C-alpha positions in Angstrom: 3.3 12.3 -17.1 4.2 9.2 -15.1 2.4 5.9 -15.6 1.2 6.2 -12.0 -0.4 9.6 -12.9 -2.1 8.1 -16.0 -3.6 5.2 -14.0 -4.6 7.4 -11.2 -6.4 9.9 -13.6 -8.1 7.1 -15.5 -9.3 5.4 -12.3 -10.6 8.6 -10.7 -12.4 9.7 -13.9 -14.1 6.3 -14.2 -15.2 6.6 -10.6 -16.5 10.1 -10.9 -18.3 9.5 -14.3 -19.5 5.9 -13.8 -19.3 5.2 -10.1 -22.0 4.3 -7.6 -23.0 6.9 -5.0 -23.9 5.5 -1.6 -25.6 8.7 -0.5 -28.8 6.9 0.4 -27.2 4.2 2.4 -26.2 4.0 6.0 -22.4 4.0 6.2 -19.9 3.3 9.0 -17.3 6.1 8.3 -18.1 9.6 9.5 -16.4 13.0 9.4 -15.1 14.8 12.6 -18.3 16.7 12.8 -20.3 13.5 13.0 -21.7 13.7 9.4 -21.8 10.4 7.5 -18.8 10.1 5.1 -20.4 9.0 1.8 -18.5 7.9 -1.3 -18.7 7.3 -5.0 -17.1 4.0 -5.9 -16.2 1.4 -8.5 -15.9 -2.3 -7.8 -13.0 -4.5 -8.9 -10.4 -2.0 -10.1 -7.1 -3.6 -11.3 -4.1 -1.5 -12.1 -0.8 -2.9 -13.3 2.6 -1.3 -12.8 5.7 -2.4 -14.6 8.5 -1.8 -12.1 11.2 -2.4 -14.7 10.0 0.6 -16.7 9.5 3.2 -13.9 8.8 3.8 -10.3 5.0 4.2 -9.8 4.9 7.5 -7.9 2.4 10.1 -8.9 3.3 13.7 -9.6 -0.2 15.3 -9.7 0.5 16.0 -6.1 3.3 15.0 -3.7 3.4 11.5 -2.2 5.4 11.6 1.0 7.2 8.5 0.0 9.8 8.3 2.8 6.9 8.3 5.4 5.2 5.6 3.2 8.4 3.5 3.3 8.7 4.0 7.0 5.2 2.6 7.6 6.0 -0.3 5.3 9.1 -1.2 7.3 7.0 -0.8 10.5 4.6 -3.5 9.2 6.9 -5.8 7.3 10.3 -5.5 9.2 9.4 -4.6 12.7 6.1 -6.5 12.5 4.8 -4.0 15.0 1.4 -2.7 16.0 2.8 -0.1 18.4 2.6 3.4 17.1 5.7 4.5 19.1 7.7 2.3 16.7 6.5 4.3 13.7 8.2 7.5 12.6 5.0 9.3 11.5 1.6 10.0 13.0 -0.6 8.3 10.4 -1.9 5.7 12.8 -2.4 8.0 15.9 -6.2 8.2 15.6 -6.5 4.4 15.5 -4.3 3.8 18.6 -5.9 2.4 21.8 -5.0 3.2 25.4 -2.2 0.6 25.2 -0.5 2.5 22.4 -1.2 -0.2 19.8 -3.6 -0.6 16.9 -4.6 -4.0 18.3 -3.8 -7.4 16.7 -3.5 -5.8 13.2 -1.1 -5.4 10.4 2.5 -6.1 11.5 1.2 -8.1 14.5 -0.3 -10.6 12.1 2.8 -10.9 9.9 4.9 -11.6 13.0 2.9 -14.6 14.3 4.9 -17.8 13.9 3.4 -20.8 12.2 4.5 -24.4 12.0 5.5 -25.8 8.6 7.2 -29.0 7.7 10.4 -27.0 7.2 10.1 -25.4 10.6 8.6 -22.4 12.3 8.2 -19.2 10.2 6.2 -16.0 10.5 4.6 -14.9 7.2 7.4 -12.6 6.1 10.2 -15.1 6.8 8.1 -17.8 5.0 8.0 -15.6 1.9 11.7 -15.0 2.1 12.4 -18.7 2.5 10.2 -19.8 -0.4 11.6 -17.1 -2.8 15.1 -18.6 -2.3 14.2 -22.3 -1.9 10.9 -22.8 -3.7 10.7 -20.1 -6.4 8.4 -22.2 -8.6 5.8 -22.4 -5.8 2.4 -21.0 -6.4 1.8 -20.6 -2.6 4.1 -17.7 -1.8 1.7 -15.2 -0.2 0.7 -13.4 3.0 -2.7 -12.7 4.5 -3.3 -10.5 7.5 -7.1 -10.7 7.4 -7.3 -13.1 10.3 -11.0 -13.6 11.1 -10.1 -15.0 14.5 -8.5 -11.7 15.6 -10.7 -9.2 13.8 -12.5 -8.3 17.1 -9.1 -7.3 18.5 -8.1 -5.0 15.6 -8.7 -1.2 15.9 -9.1 -1.2 12.1 -9.7 -4.1 9.8 -6.8 -4.4 7.3 -7.4 -2.6 4.0 -4.4 -3.9 2.1 -4.6 -7.4 3.4 -2.7 -9.8 1.1 0.4 -10.0 -1.0 1.0 -12.8 -3.5 4.5 -13.3 -4.9 5.1 -15.2 -8.2 8.5 -15.9 -9.8 8.6 -16.2 -13.6 12.0 -17.1 -14.8 14.3 -14.7 -12.9 11.6 -12.1 -12.4 9.5 -11.5 -9.3 6.0 -10.3 -9.8 3.5 -9.5 -7.0 -0.2 -8.9 -6.5 -1.5 -6.5 -3.8 -5.1 -7.3 -2.8 -7.0 -4.5 -1.1 -10.6 -4.7 0.2 -11.0 -0.9 0.3 -9.1 2.1 -1.1 -9.5 5.8 -0.4 -8.3 7.2 -3.7 -7.2 10.7 -2.4 -5.4 9.8 0.8 -4.1 6.3 0.3 -3.9 5.1 -3.3 -0.5 6.2 -4.4 0.8 5.8 -0.8 0.0 2.1 -1.0 1.3 1.7 -4.5 4.6 3.2 -3.5 4.9 1.0 -0.4 4.3 -2.2 -2.2 6.4 -1.3 -5.2 9.3 -0.8 -2.7 8.5 -4.1 -1.0 8.6 -5.9 -4.3 12.0 -4.3 -5.1 13.2 -5.4 -1.6 12.0 -9.0 -1.9 13.5 -9.3 -5.4 16.9 -8.0 -4.4 17.4 -10.1 -1.4 16.2 -13.2 -3.3 18.6 -12.6 -6.3 15.7 -11.9 -8.6 14.8 -9.1 -11.0 11.8 -6.9 -10.2 8.8 -7.3 -12.5 5.2 -6.2 -12.2 3.1 -5.0 -9.3 -0.6 -5.7 -9.8 -3.0 -3.8 -7.6 -6.4 -5.3 -7.1 -9.0 -3.1 -5.3 -12.4 -4.4 -4.3 -14.1 -1.1 -3.3 -12.3 1.8 -4.9 -13.8 5.1 -3.8 -13.6 8.8 -3.5 -15.2 10.4 -0.4 -17.8 13.1 -1.0 -15.7 15.9 0.7 -12.7 14.9 -1.4 -14.3 15.3 -4.8 -13.3 19.0 -5.3 -9.6 18.2 -4.5 -9.6 15.2 -6.9 -11.1 17.2 -9.7 -8.5 19.9 -9.2 -5.7 17.4 -9.4 -7.1 15.8 -12.6 -6.8 19.2 -14.4 -3.0 19.2 -14.0 -0.5 17.7 -16.4 1.9 15.4 -14.6 5.7 15.2 -14.8 7.8 12.3 -15.8 8.5 9.7 -13.2 11.6 10.1 -11.1 14.5 7.7 -11.1 14.3 5.1 -8.3 17.4 3.6 -6.8 18.2 1.4 -3.8 21.3 0.3 -1.9 22.4 -2.7 -4.0 24.8 -4.0 -1.3 21.9 -5.1 0.9 21.2 -8.8 0.8 19.3 -9.1 4.2 15.7 -8.0 4.1 16.0 -6.7 7.7 19.0 -4.5 6.9 17.0 -2.0 4.8 16.1 1.4 6.3 14.0 4.2 4.7 17.3 5.8 3.7 18.2 2.7 1.6 16.0 4.1 -1.2 16.4 7.3 -3.2 14.3 9.2 -5.8 16.1 11.5 -8.2 14.3 14.4 -9.9 11.0 13.9 -8.1 8.9 16.8 -9.3 5.2 17.2 -8.3 2.5 19.8 -8.4 1.5 21.8 -5.3 -1.6 20.7 -3.5 -3.5 23.5 -1.7 -6.4 21.5 -0.2 -6.8 20.4 3.4 -7.8 16.7 3.4 -10.5 15.9 5.9 -10.2 12.3 7.3 -13.1 9.9 7.4 -13.0 7.8 10.5 
């Protein structure tokens, strides 16, 4: 069983056995039929993934990791909010009439800011500091821009990355205000593991640890049977991750710059309803 499987199973069991059910509360999300989408949740979940040991992809069911990487590049490379720039349809239901998701995600990363060293957007500032100021404790991004929340079709869930260099090793913390365990947990873990690998390689560093901090970690009521079925399975070993080692420019990566060898996973026979 992969380490990602172990952490996923432990987190879901803790939520199901010890979590808080919001059944009696008014909630914003709803199902397609208009029924309120309630959850069972835990507050303040922290999972740690040692990227030197293995790539954190779950095998209890398939994670469509190429699509996850494509979305990551859409946000962090293209810095786009336009769904036509994305190779999948994961954002379709959040798109407005203008074809964008508003001033959210990649849009925020691409806003230039003035620093004493010059103008940088958030991504380029991270890249600059990792090369020129690796001892800095200020290497981070934050897309939860209160000034623009009114213009976002969805408030950012994964909203902040903090990078920290220890010796020759790059570690990172992903902060997330909200996490849907069935649909998004491993998707996000895979994305930000890949991002940490990318940042490390182009900065001449070794990859280290990804720490995932989740404020509201939940399972939707209609997802509980699928989650329980997954937890009954025995996972496979983690696949072998590799990337194109010749790339030194962050913006030269494509989704085909990464490979997983021997990725095995269990079939998943459930339709997943989406809370909106």
